[in-house]
Structure formats: structure tokens, C-alpha cells
PDB file of N, CA, C and O in Angstrom:
ATOM      1  N   UNK A   1      32.578 -48.701  19.790  1.00  0.00           N
ATOM      2  CA  UNK A   1      33.432 -47.858  20.543  1.00  0.00           C
ATOM      3  C   UNK A   1      32.814 -46.942  21.358  1.00  0.00           C
ATOM      4  O   UNK A   1      31.769 -46.402  20.998  1.00  0.00           O
ATOM      5  N   UNK A   2      33.344 -46.697  22.436  1.00  0.00           N
ATOM      6  CA  UNK A   2      32.618 -45.705  23.498  1.00  0.00           C
ATOM      7  C   UNK A   2      33.587 -44.567  23.748  1.00  0.00           C
ATOM      8  O   UNK A   2      34.766 -44.768  24.041  1.00  0.00           O
ATOM      9  N   UNK A   3      33.043 -43.353  23.620  1.00  0.00           N
ATOM     10  CA  UNK A   3      33.940 -42.258  24.040  1.00  0.00           C
ATOM     11  C   UNK A   3      33.357 -41.677  25.328  1.00  0.00           C
ATOM     12  O   UNK A   3      32.143 -41.662  25.535  1.00  0.00           O
ATOM     13  N   UNK A   4      34.211 -41.226  26.137  1.00  0.00           N
ATOM     14  CA  UNK A   4      33.789 -40.681  27.347  1.00  0.00           C
ATOM     15  C   UNK A   4      34.142 -39.078  27.232  1.00  0.00           C
ATOM     16  O   UNK A   4      35.177 -38.672  26.703  1.00  0.00           O
ATOM     17  N   UNK A   5      33.276 -38.344  27.723  1.00  0.00           N
ATOM     18  CA  UNK A   5      33.422 -36.829  27.813  1.00  0.00           C
ATOM     19  C   UNK A   5      33.607 -36.477  29.366  1.00  0.00           C
ATOM     20  O   UNK A   5      32.788 -36.770  30.237  1.00  0.00           O
ATOM     21  N   UNK A   6      34.649 -35.895  29.543  1.00  0.00           N
ATOM     22  CA  UNK A   6      34.906 -35.481  30.972  1.00  0.00           C
ATOM     23  C   UNK A   6      33.884 -34.361  31.409  1.00  0.00           C
ATOM     24  O   UNK A   6      33.723 -33.335  30.748  1.00  0.00           O
ATOM     25  N   UNK A   7      33.219 -34.639  32.556  1.00  0.00           N
ATOM     26  CA  UNK A   7      32.266 -33.577  32.981  1.00  0.00           C
ATOM     27  C   UNK A   7      32.792 -32.954  34.253  1.00  0.00           C
ATOM     28  O   UNK A   7      33.456 -33.549  35.102  1.00  0.00           O
ATOM     29  N   UNK A   8      32.422 -31.698  34.287  1.00  0.00           N
ATOM     30  CA  UNK A   8      32.860 -30.862  35.399  1.00  0.00           C
ATOM     31  C   UNK A   8      31.885 -31.080  36.551  1.00  0.00           C
ATOM     32  O   UNK A   8      30.796 -31.608  36.324  1.00  0.00           O
ATOM     33  N   UNK A   9      32.226 -30.700  37.755  1.00  0.00           N
ATOM     34  CA  UNK A   9      31.417 -30.882  38.943  1.00  0.00           C
ATOM     35  C   UNK A   9      30.129 -30.311  38.774  1.00  0.00           C
ATOM     36  O   UNK A   9      29.227 -30.885  39.384  1.00  0.00           O
ATOM     37  N   UNK A  10      29.817 -29.295  38.077  1.00  0.00           N
ATOM     38  CA  UNK A  10      28.401 -28.775  37.782  1.00  0.00           C
ATOM     39  C   UNK A  10      27.643 -29.628  36.792  1.00  0.00           C
ATOM     40  O   UNK A  10      26.437 -29.444  36.626  1.00  0.00           O
ATOM     41  N   UNK A  11      28.264 -30.491  36.173  1.00  0.00           N
ATOM     42  CA  UNK A  11      27.382 -31.332  35.155  1.00  0.00           C
ATOM     43  C   UNK A  11      27.703 -30.970  33.683  1.00  0.00           C
ATOM     44  O   UNK A  11      27.286 -31.706  32.789  1.00  0.00           O
ATOM     45  N   UNK A  12      28.367 -29.958  33.423  1.00  0.00           N
ATOM     46  CA  UNK A  12      28.661 -29.488  32.011  1.00  0.00           C
ATOM     47  C   UNK A  12      29.919 -30.294  31.555  1.00  0.00           C
ATOM     48  O   UNK A  12      30.749 -30.772  32.327  1.00  0.00           O
ATOM     49  N   UNK A  13      29.943 -30.377  30.214  1.00  0.00           N
ATOM     50  CA  UNK A  13      31.069 -30.985  29.589  1.00  0.00           C
ATOM     51  C   UNK A  13      32.062 -30.100  29.123  1.00  0.00           C
ATOM     52  O   UNK A  13      31.783 -28.908  28.996  1.00  0.00           O
ATOM     53  N   UNK A  14      33.289 -30.566  28.826  1.00  0.00           N
ATOM     54  CA  UNK A  14      34.341 -29.759  28.258  1.00  0.00           C
ATOM     55  C   UNK A  14      34.247 -29.502  26.759  1.00  0.00           C
ATOM     56  O   UNK A  14      34.983 -28.687  26.203  1.00  0.00           O
ATOM     57  N   UNK A  15      33.331 -30.210  26.124  1.00  0.00           N
ATOM     58  CA  UNK A  15      33.080 -30.066  24.612  1.00  0.00           C
ATOM     59  C   UNK A  15      32.308 -28.800  24.369  1.00  0.00           C
ATOM     60  O   UNK A  15      31.281 -28.507  24.982  1.00  0.00           O
ATOM     61  N   UNK A  16      32.876 -28.060  23.423  1.00  0.00           N
ATOM     62  CA  UNK A  16      32.310 -26.739  23.114  1.00  0.00           C
ATOM     63  C   UNK A  16      30.938 -26.947  22.309  1.00  0.00           C
ATOM     64  O   UNK A  16      30.757 -27.885  21.532  1.00  0.00           O
ATOM     65  N   UNK A  17      30.077 -26.034  22.572  1.00  0.00           N
ATOM     66  CA  UNK A  17      28.787 -26.046  21.893  1.00  0.00           C
ATOM     67  C   UNK A  17      28.662 -25.196  20.735  1.00  0.00           C
ATOM     68  O   UNK A  17      28.203 -24.057  20.819  1.00  0.00           O
ATOM     69  N   UNK A  18      29.092 -25.759  19.560  1.00  0.00           N
ATOM     70  CA  UNK A  18      29.047 -24.974  18.276  1.00  0.00           C
ATOM     71  C   UNK A  18      27.788 -25.185  17.511  1.00  0.00           C
ATOM     72  O   UNK A  18      27.395 -24.400  16.648  1.00  0.00           O
ATOM     73  N   UNK A  19      27.159 -26.295  17.866  1.00  0.00           N
ATOM     74  CA  UNK A  19      25.987 -26.565  17.016  1.00  0.00           C
ATOM     75  C   UNK A  19      24.921 -25.566  17.023  1.00  0.00           C
ATOM     76  O   UNK A  19      24.358 -25.301  15.961  1.00  0.00           O
ATOM     77  N   UNK A  20      24.578 -24.971  18.134  1.00  0.00           N
ATOM     78  CA  UNK A  20      23.541 -23.833  18.230  1.00  0.00           C
ATOM     79  C   UNK A  20      23.995 -22.749  17.480  1.00  0.00           C
ATOM     80  O   UNK A  20      23.178 -22.142  16.788  1.00  0.00           O
ATOM     81  N   UNK A  21      25.370 -22.344  17.508  1.00  0.00           N
ATOM     82  CA  UNK A  21      25.678 -21.153  16.750  1.00  0.00           C
ATOM     83  C   UNK A  21      25.539 -21.372  15.305  1.00  0.00           C
ATOM     84  O   UNK A  21      25.096 -20.457  14.611  1.00  0.00           O
ATOM     85  N   UNK A  22      25.911 -22.625  14.726  1.00  0.00           N
ATOM     86  CA  UNK A  22      25.689 -22.884  13.412  1.00  0.00           C
ATOM     87  C   UNK A  22      24.460 -22.823  12.994  1.00  0.00           C
ATOM     88  O   UNK A  22      24.209 -22.342  11.889  1.00  0.00           O
ATOM     89  N   UNK A  23      23.475 -23.311  13.825  1.00  0.00           N
ATOM     90  CA  UNK A  23      22.025 -23.287  13.419  1.00  0.00           C
ATOM     91  C   UNK A  23      21.461 -21.788  13.347  1.00  0.00           C
ATOM     92  O   UNK A  23      20.692 -21.421  12.458  1.00  0.00           O
ATOM     93  N   UNK A  24      21.905 -20.998  14.332  1.00  0.00           N
ATOM     94  CA  UNK A  24      21.461 -19.590  14.335  1.00  0.00           C
ATOM     95  C   UNK A  24      21.974 -18.864  13.017  1.00  0.00           C
ATOM     96  O   UNK A  24      21.219 -18.170  12.336  1.00  0.00           O
ATOM     97  N   UNK A  25      23.304 -19.071  12.709  1.00  0.00           N
ATOM     98  CA  UNK A  25      23.777 -18.411  11.509  1.00  0.00           C
ATOM     99  C   UNK A  25      23.224 -18.910  10.326  1.00  0.00           C
ATOM    100  O   UNK A  25      23.159 -18.141   9.367  1.00  0.00           O
ATOM    101  N   UNK A  26      22.789 -20.123  10.209  1.00  0.00           N
ATOM    102  CA  UNK A  26      22.132 -20.648   9.000  1.00  0.00           C
ATOM    103  C   UNK A  26      20.786 -20.014   8.849  1.00  0.00           C
ATOM    104  O   UNK A  26      20.381 -19.666   7.740  1.00  0.00           O
ATOM    105  N   UNK A  27      20.047 -19.850  10.000  1.00  0.00           N
ATOM    106  CA  UNK A  27      18.757 -19.239   9.964  1.00  0.00           C
ATOM    107  C   UNK A  27      18.866 -17.770   9.538  1.00  0.00           C
ATOM    108  O   UNK A  27      18.073 -17.239   8.762  1.00  0.00           O
ATOM    109  N   UNK A  28      19.909 -17.160  10.106  1.00  0.00           N
ATOM    110  CA  UNK A  28      20.060 -15.639   9.721  1.00  0.00           C
ATOM    111  C   UNK A  28      20.416 -15.592   8.255  1.00  0.00           C
ATOM    112  O   UNK A  28      19.892 -14.729   7.551  1.00  0.00           O
ATOM    113  N   UNK A  29      21.281 -16.472   7.739  1.00  0.00           N
ATOM    114  CA  UNK A  29      21.527 -16.401   6.186  1.00  0.00           C
ATOM    115  C   UNK A  29      20.391 -16.776   5.478  1.00  0.00           C
ATOM    116  O   UNK A  29      20.235 -16.231   4.385  1.00  0.00           O
ATOM    117  N   UNK A  30      19.492 -17.651   5.882  1.00  0.00           N
ATOM    118  CA  UNK A  30      18.277 -17.934   5.103  1.00  0.00           C
ATOM    119  C   UNK A  30      17.323 -16.755   5.018  1.00  0.00           C
ATOM    120  O   UNK A  30      16.727 -16.473   3.979  1.00  0.00           O
ATOM    121  N   UNK A  31      17.198 -16.058   6.186  1.00  0.00           N
ATOM    122  CA  UNK A  31      16.294 -14.935   6.175  1.00  0.00           C
ATOM    123  C   UNK A  31      16.953 -13.686   5.396  1.00  0.00           C
ATOM    124  O   UNK A  31      16.240 -12.857   4.830  1.00  0.00           O
ATOM    125  N   UNK A  32      18.155 -13.616   5.402  1.00  0.00           N
ATOM    126  CA  UNK A  32      18.888 -12.536   4.554  1.00  0.00           C
ATOM    127  C   UNK A  32      18.702 -12.974   3.089  1.00  0.00           C
ATOM    128  O   UNK A  32      18.386 -12.127   2.252  1.00  0.00           O
ATOM    129  N   UNK A  33      18.891 -14.310   2.732  1.00  0.00           N
ATOM    130  CA  UNK A  33      18.777 -14.639   1.494  1.00  0.00           C
ATOM    131  C   UNK A  33      17.367 -14.391   0.876  1.00  0.00           C
ATOM    132  O   UNK A  33      17.173 -13.907  -0.239  1.00  0.00           O
ATOM    133  N   UNK A  34      16.339 -14.822   1.828  1.00  0.00           N
ATOM    134  CA  UNK A  34      15.033 -14.538   1.436  1.00  0.00           C
ATOM    135  C   UNK A  34      14.765 -13.056   1.144  1.00  0.00           C
ATOM    136  O   UNK A  34      14.121 -12.784   0.131  1.00  0.00           O
ATOM    137  N   UNK A  35      15.149 -12.194   1.849  1.00  0.00           N
ATOM    138  CA  UNK A  35      15.120 -10.743   1.692  1.00  0.00           C
ATOM    139  C   UNK A  35      15.759 -10.370   0.398  1.00  0.00           C
ATOM    140  O   UNK A  35      15.153  -9.572  -0.317  1.00  0.00           O
ATOM    141  N   UNK A  36      16.877 -10.834   0.017  1.00  0.00           N
ATOM    142  CA  UNK A  36      17.610 -10.614  -1.248  1.00  0.00           C
ATOM    143  C   UNK A  36      16.750 -11.119  -2.388  1.00  0.00           C
ATOM    144  O   UNK A  36      16.574 -10.449  -3.405  1.00  0.00           O
ATOM    145  N   UNK A  37      16.236 -12.274  -2.202  1.00  0.00           N
ATOM    146  CA  UNK A  37      15.306 -12.800  -3.332  1.00  0.00           C
ATOM    147  C   UNK A  37      14.124 -11.909  -3.546  1.00  0.00           C
ATOM    148  O   UNK A  37      13.826 -11.570  -4.691  1.00  0.00           O
ATOM    149  N   UNK A  38      13.409 -11.496  -2.469  1.00  0.00           N
ATOM    150  CA  UNK A  38      12.244 -10.719  -2.595  1.00  0.00           C
ATOM    151  C   UNK A  38      12.663  -9.384  -3.244  1.00  0.00           C
ATOM    152  O   UNK A  38      11.914  -8.893  -4.089  1.00  0.00           O
ATOM    153  N   UNK A  39      13.713  -8.820  -2.934  1.00  0.00           N
ATOM    154  CA  UNK A  39      14.073  -7.539  -3.607  1.00  0.00           C
ATOM    155  C   UNK A  39      14.346  -7.906  -5.006  1.00  0.00           C
ATOM    156  O   UNK A  39      13.737  -7.231  -5.836  1.00  0.00           O
ATOM    157  N   UNK A  40      15.098  -8.792  -5.434  1.00  0.00           N
ATOM    158  CA  UNK A  40      15.305  -9.175  -6.869  1.00  0.00           C
ATOM    159  C   UNK A  40      14.038  -9.280  -7.545  1.00  0.00           C
ATOM    160  O   UNK A  40      13.897  -8.705  -8.625  1.00  0.00           O
ATOM    161  N   UNK A  41      12.995 -10.020  -6.979  1.00  0.00           N
ATOM    162  CA  UNK A  41      11.790 -10.225  -7.733  1.00  0.00           C
ATOM    163  C   UNK A  41      11.133  -8.950  -7.846  1.00  0.00           C
ATOM    164  O   UNK A  41      10.644  -8.679  -8.943  1.00  0.00           O
ATOM    165  N   UNK A  42      11.022  -8.023  -6.796  1.00  0.00           N
ATOM    166  CA  UNK A  42      10.500  -6.626  -6.977  1.00  0.00           C
ATOM    167  C   UNK A  42      11.161  -5.855  -8.172  1.00  0.00           C
ATOM    168  O   UNK A  42      10.491  -5.232  -8.995  1.00  0.00           O
ATOM    169  N   UNK A  43      12.410  -5.938  -8.201  1.00  0.00           N
ATOM    170  CA  UNK A  43      13.315  -5.302  -9.285  1.00  0.00           C
ATOM    171  C   UNK A  43      12.957  -5.820 -10.606  1.00  0.00           C
ATOM    172  O   UNK A  43      12.826  -5.088 -11.587  1.00  0.00           O
ATOM    173  N   UNK A  44      12.792  -7.170 -10.621  1.00  0.00           N
ATOM    174  CA  UNK A  44      12.449  -7.838 -11.986  1.00  0.00           C
ATOM    175  C   UNK A  44      11.065  -7.474 -12.389  1.00  0.00           C
ATOM    176  O   UNK A  44      10.817  -7.357 -13.589  1.00  0.00           O
ATOM    177  N   UNK A  45      10.132  -7.281 -11.488  1.00  0.00           N
ATOM    178  CA  UNK A  45       8.875  -6.867 -11.891  1.00  0.00           C
ATOM    179  C   UNK A  45       8.720  -5.478 -12.405  1.00  0.00           C
ATOM    180  O   UNK A  45       7.845  -5.188 -13.221  1.00  0.00           O
ATOM    181  N   UNK A  46       9.700  -4.492 -11.850  1.00  0.00           N
ATOM    182  CA  UNK A  46       9.765  -3.214 -12.453  1.00  0.00           C
ATOM    183  C   UNK A  46      10.343  -3.301 -13.915  1.00  0.00           C
ATOM    184  O   UNK A  46       9.817  -2.648 -14.817  1.00  0.00           O
ATOM    185  N   UNK A  47      11.317  -4.030 -14.118  1.00  0.00           N
ATOM    186  CA  UNK A  47      11.939  -4.275 -15.367  1.00  0.00           C
ATOM    187  C   UNK A  47      10.830  -4.715 -16.425  1.00  0.00           C
ATOM    188  O   UNK A  47      10.662  -4.208 -17.534  1.00  0.00           O
ATOM    189  N   UNK A  48      10.098  -5.780 -15.848  1.00  0.00           N
ATOM    190  CA  UNK A  48       9.046  -6.378 -16.742  1.00  0.00           C
ATOM    191  C   UNK A  48       7.975  -5.267 -17.188  1.00  0.00           C
ATOM    192  O   UNK A  48       7.550  -5.229 -18.343  1.00  0.00           O
ATOM    193  N   UNK A  49       7.584  -4.395 -16.226  1.00  0.00           N
ATOM    194  CA  UNK A  49       6.639  -3.393 -16.512  1.00  0.00           C
ATOM    195  C   UNK A  49       7.144  -2.436 -17.579  1.00  0.00           C
ATOM    196  O   UNK A  49       6.442  -2.047 -18.512  1.00  0.00           O
ATOM    197  N   UNK A  50       8.398  -2.088 -17.382  1.00  0.00           N
ATOM    198  CA  UNK A  50       9.066  -1.164 -18.431  1.00  0.00           C
ATOM    199  C   UNK A  50       9.091  -1.817 -19.718  1.00  0.00           C
ATOM    200  O   UNK A  50       8.739  -1.181 -20.712  1.00  0.00           O
ATOM    201  N   UNK A  51       9.442  -2.932 -19.803  1.00  0.00           N
ATOM    202  CA  UNK A  51       9.405  -3.824 -20.984  1.00  0.00           C
ATOM    203  C   UNK A  51       8.085  -3.856 -21.850  1.00  0.00           C
ATOM    204  O   UNK A  51       7.978  -3.711 -23.068  1.00  0.00           O
ATOM    205  N   UNK A  52       7.118  -4.082 -20.912  1.00  0.00           N
ATOM    206  CA  UNK A  52       5.768  -4.129 -21.484  1.00  0.00           C
ATOM    207  C   UNK A  52       5.318  -2.816 -21.995  1.00  0.00           C
ATOM    208  O   UNK A  52       4.727  -2.789 -23.075  1.00  0.00           O
ATOM    209  N   UNK A  53       5.541  -1.679 -21.312  1.00  0.00           N
ATOM    210  CA  UNK A  53       5.321  -0.285 -21.833  1.00  0.00           C
ATOM    211  C   UNK A  53       6.025  -0.023 -23.088  1.00  0.00           C
ATOM    212  O   UNK A  53       5.415   0.524 -24.008  1.00  0.00           O
ATOM    213  N   UNK A  54       7.228  -0.353 -23.211  1.00  0.00           N
ATOM    214  CA  UNK A  54       7.982  -0.026 -24.429  1.00  0.00           C
ATOM    215  C   UNK A  54       7.640  -0.938 -25.537  1.00  0.00           C
ATOM    216  O   UNK A  54       7.839  -0.569 -26.695  1.00  0.00           O
ATOM    217  N   UNK A  55       7.108  -2.178 -25.262  1.00  0.00           N
ATOM    218  CA  UNK A  55       6.640  -3.056 -26.285  1.00  0.00           C
ATOM    219  C   UNK A  55       5.344  -2.490 -26.856  1.00  0.00           C
ATOM    220  O   UNK A  55       5.122  -2.428 -28.065  1.00  0.00           O
ATOM    221  N   UNK A  56       4.482  -2.072 -25.881  1.00  0.00           N
ATOM    222  CA  UNK A  56       3.184  -1.437 -26.380  1.00  0.00           C
ATOM    223  C   UNK A  56       3.439  -0.262 -27.235  1.00  0.00           C
ATOM    224  O   UNK A  56       2.850  -0.101 -28.304  1.00  0.00           O
ATOM    225  N   UNK A  57       4.318   0.558 -26.766  1.00  0.00           N
ATOM    226  CA  UNK A  57       4.726   1.802 -27.665  1.00  0.00           C
ATOM    227  C   UNK A  57       5.210   1.389 -29.076  1.00  0.00           C
ATOM    228  O   UNK A  57       4.876   2.012 -30.083  1.00  0.00           O
ATOM    229  N   UNK A  58       5.977   0.353 -29.090  1.00  0.00           N
ATOM    230  CA  UNK A  58       6.545  -0.132 -30.360  1.00  0.00           C
ATOM    231  C   UNK A  58       5.295  -0.634 -31.163  1.00  0.00           C
ATOM    232  O   UNK A  58       5.222  -0.315 -32.349  1.00  0.00           O
ATOM    233  N   UNK A  59       4.359  -1.354 -30.629  1.00  0.00           N
ATOM    234  CA  UNK A  59       3.233  -1.823 -31.413  1.00  0.00           C
ATOM    235  C   UNK A  59       2.384  -0.587 -31.930  1.00  0.00           C
ATOM    236  O   UNK A  59       1.898  -0.572 -33.061  1.00  0.00           O
ATOM    237  N   UNK A  60       2.248   0.403 -31.061  1.00  0.00           N
ATOM    238  CA  UNK A  60       1.522   1.621 -31.603  1.00  0.00           C
ATOM    239  C   UNK A  60       2.153   2.365 -32.652  1.00  0.00           C
ATOM    240  O   UNK A  60       1.505   2.909 -33.545  1.00  0.00           O
ATOM    241  N   UNK A  61       3.516   2.405 -32.559  1.00  0.00           N
ATOM    242  CA  UNK A  61       4.332   3.079 -33.643  1.00  0.00           C
ATOM    243  C   UNK A  61       4.270   2.310 -34.951  1.00  0.00           C
ATOM    244  O   UNK A  61       4.200   2.943 -36.004  1.00  0.00           O
ATOM    245  N   UNK A  62       4.291   0.986 -34.945  1.00  0.00           N
ATOM    246  CA  UNK A  62       4.215   0.106 -36.143  1.00  0.00           C
ATOM    247  C   UNK A  62       2.896   0.154 -36.722  1.00  0.00           C
ATOM    248  O   UNK A  62       2.719  -0.110 -37.911  1.00  0.00           O
ATOM    249  N   UNK A  63       1.923   0.489 -35.911  1.00  0.00           N
ATOM    250  CA  UNK A  63       0.495   0.508 -36.440  1.00  0.00           C
ATOM    251  C   UNK A  63       0.165   1.839 -36.988  1.00  0.00           C
ATOM    252  O   UNK A  63      -0.852   1.976 -37.667  1.00  0.00           O
ATOM    253  N   UNK A  64       0.975   2.853 -36.733  1.00  0.00           N
ATOM    254  CA  UNK A  64       0.854   4.303 -37.239  1.00  0.00           C
ATOM    255  C   UNK A  64       1.306   4.289 -38.654  1.00  0.00           C
ATOM    256  O   UNK A  64       2.443   3.912 -38.940  1.00  0.00           O
ATOM    257  N   UNK A  65       0.413   4.707 -39.590  1.00  0.00           N
ATOM    258  CA  UNK A  65       0.800   4.858 -41.013  1.00  0.00           C
ATOM    259  C   UNK A  65       0.510   6.276 -41.373  1.00  0.00           C
ATOM    260  O   UNK A  65      -0.480   6.871 -40.948  1.00  0.00           O
ATOM    261  N   UNK A  66       1.435   6.825 -42.200  1.00  0.00           N
ATOM    262  CA  UNK A  66       1.406   8.235 -42.598  1.00  0.00           C
ATOM    263  C   UNK A  66       1.193   8.127 -44.194  1.00  0.00           C
ATOM    264  O   UNK A  66       1.996   7.517 -44.900  1.00  0.00           O
ATOM    265  N   UNK A  67       0.129   8.723 -44.668  1.00  0.00           N
ATOM    266  CA  UNK A  67      -0.129   8.719 -46.032  1.00  0.00           C
ATOM    267  C   UNK A  67       0.462   9.933 -46.635  1.00  0.00           C
ATOM    268  O   UNK A  67       0.431  11.020 -46.058  1.00  0.00           O
ATOM    269  N   UNK A  68       1.004   9.747 -47.801  1.00  0.00           N
ATOM    270  CA  UNK A  68       1.582  10.972 -48.474  1.00  0.00           C
ATOM    271  C   UNK A  68       0.646  11.212 -49.720  1.00  0.00           C
ATOM    272  O   UNK A  68       0.331  10.330 -50.518  1.00  0.00           O
ATOM    273  N   UNK A  69       0.267  12.462 -49.771  1.00  0.00           N
ATOM    274  CA  UNK A  69      -0.651  12.913 -50.864  1.00  0.00           C
ATOM    275  C   UNK A  69       0.016  13.786 -51.867  1.00  0.00           C
ATOM    276  O   UNK A  69      -0.658  14.527 -52.584  1.00  0.00           O
ATOM    277  N   UNK A  70       1.335  13.729 -51.949  1.00  0.00           N
ATOM    278  CA  UNK A  70       2.083  14.562 -52.790  1.00  0.00           C
ATOM    279  C   UNK A  70       2.473  15.887 -52.331  1.00  0.00           C
ATOM    280  O   UNK A  70       3.187  16.594 -53.042  1.00  0.00           O
ATOM    281  N   UNK A  71       2.065  16.265 -51.217  1.00  0.00           N
ATOM    282  CA  UNK A  71       2.367  17.437 -50.455  1.00  0.00           C
ATOM    283  C   UNK A  71       3.600  17.222 -49.692  1.00  0.00           C
ATOM    284  O   UNK A  71       3.989  16.101 -49.365  1.00  0.00           O
ATOM    285  N   UNK A  72       4.261  18.410 -49.389  1.00  0.00           N
ATOM    286  CA  UNK A  72       5.524  18.233 -48.412  1.00  0.00           C
ATOM    287  C   UNK A  72       4.930  18.292 -47.108  1.00  0.00           C
ATOM    288  O   UNK A  72       4.226  19.240 -46.762  1.00  0.00           O
ATOM    289  N   UNK A  73       5.216  17.207 -46.297  1.00  0.00           N
ATOM    290  CA  UNK A  73       4.772  17.080 -44.973  1.00  0.00           C
ATOM    291  C   UNK A  73       5.855  16.724 -44.012  1.00  0.00           C
ATOM    292  O   UNK A  73       6.785  15.997 -44.361  1.00  0.00           O
ATOM    293  N   UNK A  74       5.755  17.217 -42.812  1.00  0.00           N
ATOM    294  CA  UNK A  74       6.722  16.940 -41.818  1.00  0.00           C
ATOM    295  C   UNK A  74       5.990  16.482 -40.666  1.00  0.00           C
ATOM    296  O   UNK A  74       5.001  17.122 -40.309  1.00  0.00           O
ATOM    297  N   UNK A  75       6.395  15.342 -39.974  1.00  0.00           N
ATOM    298  CA  UNK A  75       5.880  14.821 -38.748  1.00  0.00           C
ATOM    299  C   UNK A  75       6.913  14.818 -37.587  1.00  0.00           C
ATOM    300  O   UNK A  75       8.002  14.258 -37.715  1.00  0.00           O
ATOM    301  N   UNK A  76       6.572  15.406 -36.550  1.00  0.00           N
ATOM    302  CA  UNK A  76       7.503  15.486 -35.365  1.00  0.00           C
ATOM    303  C   UNK A  76       6.738  14.705 -34.332  1.00  0.00           C
ATOM    304  O   UNK A  76       5.551  14.934 -34.098  1.00  0.00           O
ATOM    305  N   UNK A  77       7.474  13.731 -33.687  1.00  0.00           N
ATOM    306  CA  UNK A  77       7.055  12.820 -32.556  1.00  0.00           C
ATOM    307  C   UNK A  77       7.880  13.271 -31.426  1.00  0.00           C
ATOM    308  O   UNK A  77       9.100  13.346 -31.570  1.00  0.00           O
ATOM    309  N   UNK A  78       7.290  13.592 -30.264  1.00  0.00           N
ATOM    310  CA  UNK A  78       8.105  13.847 -29.056  1.00  0.00           C
ATOM    311  C   UNK A  78       7.444  13.088 -27.913  1.00  0.00           C
ATOM    312  O   UNK A  78       6.224  12.937 -27.860  1.00  0.00           O
ATOM    313  N   UNK A  79       8.284  12.619 -27.008  1.00  0.00           N
ATOM    314  CA  UNK A  79       7.764  12.091 -25.854  1.00  0.00           C
ATOM    315  C   UNK A  79       7.511  13.214 -24.719  1.00  0.00           C
ATOM    316  O   UNK A  79       7.731  14.412 -24.902  1.00  0.00           O
ATOM    317  N   UNK A  80       7.030  12.667 -23.550  1.00  0.00           N
ATOM    318  CA  UNK A  80       6.914  13.441 -22.518  1.00  0.00           C
ATOM    319  C   UNK A  80       8.161  14.317 -22.063  1.00  0.00           C
ATOM    320  O   UNK A  80       8.002  15.452 -21.615  1.00  0.00           O
ATOM    321  N   UNK A  81       9.377  13.742 -22.201  1.00  0.00           N
ATOM    322  CA  UNK A  81      10.561  14.412 -21.864  1.00  0.00           C
ATOM    323  C   UNK A  81      10.996  15.383 -22.900  1.00  0.00           C
ATOM    324  O   UNK A  81      11.967  16.103 -22.665  1.00  0.00           O
ATOM    325  N   UNK A  82      10.329  15.469 -24.081  1.00  0.00           N
ATOM    326  CA  UNK A  82      10.662  16.327 -25.111  1.00  0.00           C
ATOM    327  C   UNK A  82      11.713  15.843 -26.039  1.00  0.00           C
ATOM    328  O   UNK A  82      12.289  16.635 -26.785  1.00  0.00           O
ATOM    329  N   UNK A  83      11.998  14.527 -26.025  1.00  0.00           N
ATOM    330  CA  UNK A  83      12.912  14.001 -26.893  1.00  0.00           C
ATOM    331  C   UNK A  83      12.167  13.483 -28.231  1.00  0.00           C
ATOM    332  O   UNK A  83      12.819  12.973 -29.142  1.00  0.00           O
TER     333      UNK A  83
END
């Protein structure tokens, strides 16, 4: 089958050109999506760093042993924030 498109006197057709717009939108979405992915990776790396620090602190606390020699002793542990 053959379809004919009516052309105007200047050589352009009546058919709308939507393909170029779709391509530009897809490219913009891909760039935006890439920026969002990069942001999520950065946020994830911050969470991983916090997890590692807390995991190291946990290991240090489990390795800490307090010996009791029969005397009354009190141990107070505070962090930088005073908690």
C-alpha cells in the first residue's frame, strides 16, 4: 500500500513533527533520572558511612570489659553531644 502526504507549495507536509519533541523529552528525562540516581547514590554512601561508624562503636563497646574488684564502682559513658 502506498500513502500519499499532501505537500504545500513550499515543500513541507501537513503531517505534524512530533518525533523530535518525543526524543528531546526522553533525553531530558534520562538526564533528570541520571541526576536523581547520582543524588541517591550520594545519600546512600552517607548512610553507609554512618552505619560503619556505629558498627565500629558497637565493636569497641563489646570489647570493653569492666572488672569488679568488690568495690563500689560507677562508670559513666557520654558521647560528644553529652548523652
